[in-house]
N, C-alpha and C positions, 0 to 999 in steps of 0.2 A: 489576214490573207497569207497564204503560204508563197514561198519563191519571191519575197520582196527583193528588190535591187538593193545593192550595198554601196553606198557611197558614190560619187561622180566617177566615172570611168577613169579619167586621169589623177585620181587622189592617191596618195601613199597610203590611205587607209583600205584600199581597195586591193592592195597588191597581192594579199594572200587569198583573195576570193574571185578570182576571174574565173576559176573553173566551175561547172555545175556542181551541185550539191553530189557528194560521194555516196556510193550504196552504204547502207546501214550495216555496220560491223557490231558484233557483240565483243566488247571488251570485258577484262576481268572483273572490273567494277560493276558492269551489267550483268554479267553472270551472277555475281554474288546477289545482287538486288533480286534477279529473278528466282534464285534459289530461296531467298528468304518469302518471297511471296508464294512460291509453291509450298513451302513447309506450312505457311498460313492458311492456304486454300485446302490443305489435305488435313489439318489439324481439326480435332473435334471440338476445339474451344470456341467455336461461332456461337454467339447467342444473342437473343433478343434482349435488348435493355428496356428496363421499366419505363424510362422517361423518353425512349427513342421515337415513339409515334411514327407517323407517315415520313416518307422520303422528303427531304427538304427540296425547296424550290430549286436551289443551286444546284444540288446534285441531280435532279431531274432533268433541268436544262443542259448541264454538262454533259451528262451520259447519253443524253439524245442525240449529241453530236460529237462523240468520242472519235478518235483519230483511227480509221480502220487499218492503218498501218500497223498499229499494234498487234492486231489479230495475226498478220502475216508474220510477225516476230515472233511469237509464240502462241499459236492458235490453240494449244491444248489447254494453258490455264486462263487465258482472258476472259473467255465468255462465263467461267464460274466466278471470277472476280466481280464482273460487273453483274451477274445475276445475284450475288450476295448484297451487293451495295444497294441495287435496287430494291431488295427486299428490307432494307433498312437494318441490316445486321451490322455489328462491329466485330473487330479481329483483333487479336494480339499477335502483331509481328514480331518475331523473334529475330534479332541480327545480333550474333555473338550471345554475350550474356544480358543485352539490353532488350527488355520488353516494353512496348508502348501500346497502350489502349487507344484506339483511334476511331473515333464515332464518324459517322458520315454526315458531316458538316463541310460548308465551303472552307472553313479555317478551323484548325484545332485551337484549344485554349493556349494561348501564346503571349509571352510578355517580353522578351528580349533575346535578340541573337547576336553573337560576335561574327562578322563576315571577314574572312581573311581572303580565301581564294574561292572561286567559282570554276564549275566544269566549263572547259573551253571548246569551241567548235573543233571538230578534227581536222578540218581544212586550215589550221593557223598554226603557226609556230611561235606565237607572241608569248613574250615573257613577263611578269609581273614586276613592276618598277613604279617608282613615283614619276608622275608627268611632270614634264619640263617644257618650258616655252620661252620665247624671248621677252624681255621686258620692254620698257619704253626706250631704253639705251641700246638694246639689242643684245644685251647680256642674258645667256640662257639660264634660267632659275628654275626653281621648284613652281610649278603653276598656282597660282592663288585660287581659293575656292570661288571668290566673288571679285568683279570690279564693279561696284556699285550694286545697285538693283539687278535682280536677274532680267534678261531680255531674250526676246526670241531669236535675235541674231547670235545668241550664245551657242544655240543648237545646231550642230552640224553632225550628220550621221556619218558612221565610218564603215568598218567592216561588216558588222553585223547586219542581218536582214531584219532590223528592228525599226523599220521607219514607221511602224504603228505606234510604238511608244515614242520615238523622237518627235513625231508629229504632236503627240499629246504633251509632251514637255515644252515643246514651242509653243503651242496653243495657251496653256497655263501661264507661261512665262510673259506672253504677250498681252494677256487679259487679266491675269491675277497673279503678277509676281510676288505678292506678299506670299502666297501660299507656298511657292517654291522655296522661298527663305525661311518659312516656318519648317518646311519638311527636312531640309538639310542645313546643318550647322557645324561649323569647327568644334571639336570637343575640347579643345584647350590645351591637349597634350602633343599637339604637333605630329600626331601620328595616324588619327582617326577623324571620322566626321561621326556625328550623331544624327540619324534618319529617324523621322516619325512619319509612318502613313496611317492613313485611316482604314480600318477594317470596313469591308463592304459586303453587304447581303444583297439577295434578290428580294424585292418587293413583290408579292405574289398578285397584288391587285394590278401593278402597273408594268412589271417586269423590268423595271429599272434598278441599278445599282443604287443602294443607299447606305449610307454611314451606319453602323450598328452600335455607335457610341464608344468603342475600343479602338485601341491603336496598335500597330505593328511597329515595334521599335527595333533598330539595328544599331550596333556600333560597327562602322565600315571602315575598315583599313584603307589608307589613302593609295596604297599601291594599285595600279591598274595595267591591263595588258597593253604591253608596248612592243614596238617593231625591235627586234634583236639587233637590227642593222643600223639603227637610229635610237640611241639610249634615251629613254624618257619620252619618246613620241609615241601618244597613246593610238592604238589602231582600231578601237571602237570608237566611241564618241570623240569627235576631234577636239582635243583640248590646246593642241600646238597652235592652231591658227586664231582660235578664239582668244586663248589666254586667260580662260576661266575653266575650272575643273568641276564645278558642282553637276554638270551634265554627267561627265563620267561616274560621279559618286552615286547620283541617283540611278544611272543605268546599272551600275552593280549591285544598289540595294533591291532594284526590281527584279534582278536576276535572283536573289536570294529570297524573294516572296514565296516560292514555291515550297520552301522549308516550313512555312507554316500551313501548307495545305492538308486537308482531310485524306484518308485513304481513297474516297470516292473520287476525288479530284485528281489524285496523283495517278489513279488507275487510267485515266483517259488522257493524260499528257505525260508522256514517258521521259521526254528530255528535262534535263535540270539546269539551273544556272545560266550561263550566257548561252549555251546549246538551244535552251528553251526559246530565249529571246530570238534567238537566229532563225526559228521557225516560222516568223511571222505572226501576225494578227490582224484580225479586222475590227469592224465598229464594236463589236461585243468587247473584246480586250481594250480597245481604246476608251469605252466607257467606264470600265472597271477603273483603269488607270486615271481617269479624271476624277472619279469619285475618291480614290485613296490618296490623290494629292490636294484636293480641295476640301473634303469632308462635306461635299454636297452631292444631292442625288443627280445620277447622269444616267443617260440612256440612248436609244437609238430614234432618231426622227427619219421616218420613210419619206422621200420625195416620188411623185408620179413621174416615171420616164416617159410616159405616153405623149405623142405630139398634141399640142394644145392644151397641156397643162403647165407650160412654162411659167405663166403668170404667177400661179399658185406656188410652184416651187421657189420662184423669186421672192415672194412674200414672206415665205417660210423662212429663207435664209436671210433675208433683210431684217426680220424681228429678231431672230437669234443674234445677229450682228450687233444691232443698235442695243440690244439688252447686255452687250459685252460679254457675251458667253463664248467659250474656246468651241470652235467647230472644225471638225475632221472629216474628211472625204476621202475614200479610196477609189482606185480606178479600176477597170476591167483589165483582164488579161490581154496583153499585146499579141497578135500572130506573128509579129516580125522577129527575127533573130536579135535585133538590137534593142528589143523591148520597147521601142517607141510607140506612141499612140499620135493621132492628130494634135495640132494646136499646141505642141511643145509638151505634150504630157509623156510620162512613161507609165506603162502598163504594170499592174500589181503592186501599186505604189500608193503610199498615204501622203495626203497634202494638208496643210491647214489653210483654211478659209480666212483670210485676213481683211477682205472687204468686199462688199456688194453694193453696186451702184450702177444705175442707168442700164440695167439688164445684163451687167456682165461681173463676173466673179473674179476676184484677184486670190491666186492661190501662193502659198510659200512651200517649196520643196525643202523637206527637212536635210537634204545635202546642204543646205547653205549656199547652193548655187543652181543653174539651170531651172530658174523660177520661169514658168510659163507666163507669156503676156496675158493680161486679163481676157477671159473667154466668156462668150455668151451662155445664159443659161442652158439653151438649147444644145450647145455644143458639148457643155459640160456633162449633161445628163446622157448625151450619147457615148461618152466615154467613160463615165464614172459608175461605180455602184450606186443603186438608189438609196443608200443609207448614209447618214452622218451622226457622228458621235457628239455629243453636245451635253451640256448640264441642262436638267429639266425641271429645276424649281424655279 
């Protein structure tokens, strides 16, 4: 979902993000990228590859819901790119002296990437530094990766509008902590983490994200965006209060995933790095993240919001909860200026469902605070989108 809330209103992680999103501006880096795409779209080197075949399910679904804001940014070039991608063509993008052949699949052939810094949102002056936090004695030290097994309580959203990702990390840590431990580990050099995520593809029969047997590997430097006024205090995923940094490490790795995307996917999502995470996401992106973290099929389960269907929705949620599956649901947009909805909920926000019992649903706010009291299924359906992201195996 776009426009997600960022951190609790009184948190230092929200200090730089109280303003509404600023108007989109072309930076020099953006102009260079646009020029590269323009050169590609006017080049005669478009060609049908023998093994291309029909458009992939990933491209079909992604292009069907592309960001219309891209057309406003450069209406002259975008439709041509989309047309060529839809036709299943490939293109050589020339950037300086580098030429890369990019087929229209969800991911390029990809083995490993070194992640140092990522593009930051334009409304923050955060600086990269090692995250630090108080230890048991109150001494400020570099924040350790883990403190025992990962737990959902380790997840506290910060400045970024990435509640969709934070809810996914919280849900997996709560239901399958071993998957988090397998995804991120210390490299042993004191400077980096090793991150391994599962590549996902769309299953044509079910429209679920399913693992394709390959992994996305990253070596991620431990420096995270921090508050320049509070050295070492991370402003995105909150590592200072939790005392662990694995959430910040995985957040950074997910920000780098777009490096592995094909031209088709890059054409429909313009922002990169932390900027892309800050755009928000819904059940579709949450399901992909669940698949990437666990290596298991994940998708969207639709609830019936009509009056009288509460028992059916409760049965679905109860079955998913009893099966030990992570469950994420997002709320509708709030008409109020403070972003609030009834029953202690916030609008355009993702929550993890942590319990379903006696007709009530318990939700965890990825802020790590402002958790709503358990709500009836009816009240949840009145305030939430009718889609939940979960594992589907």
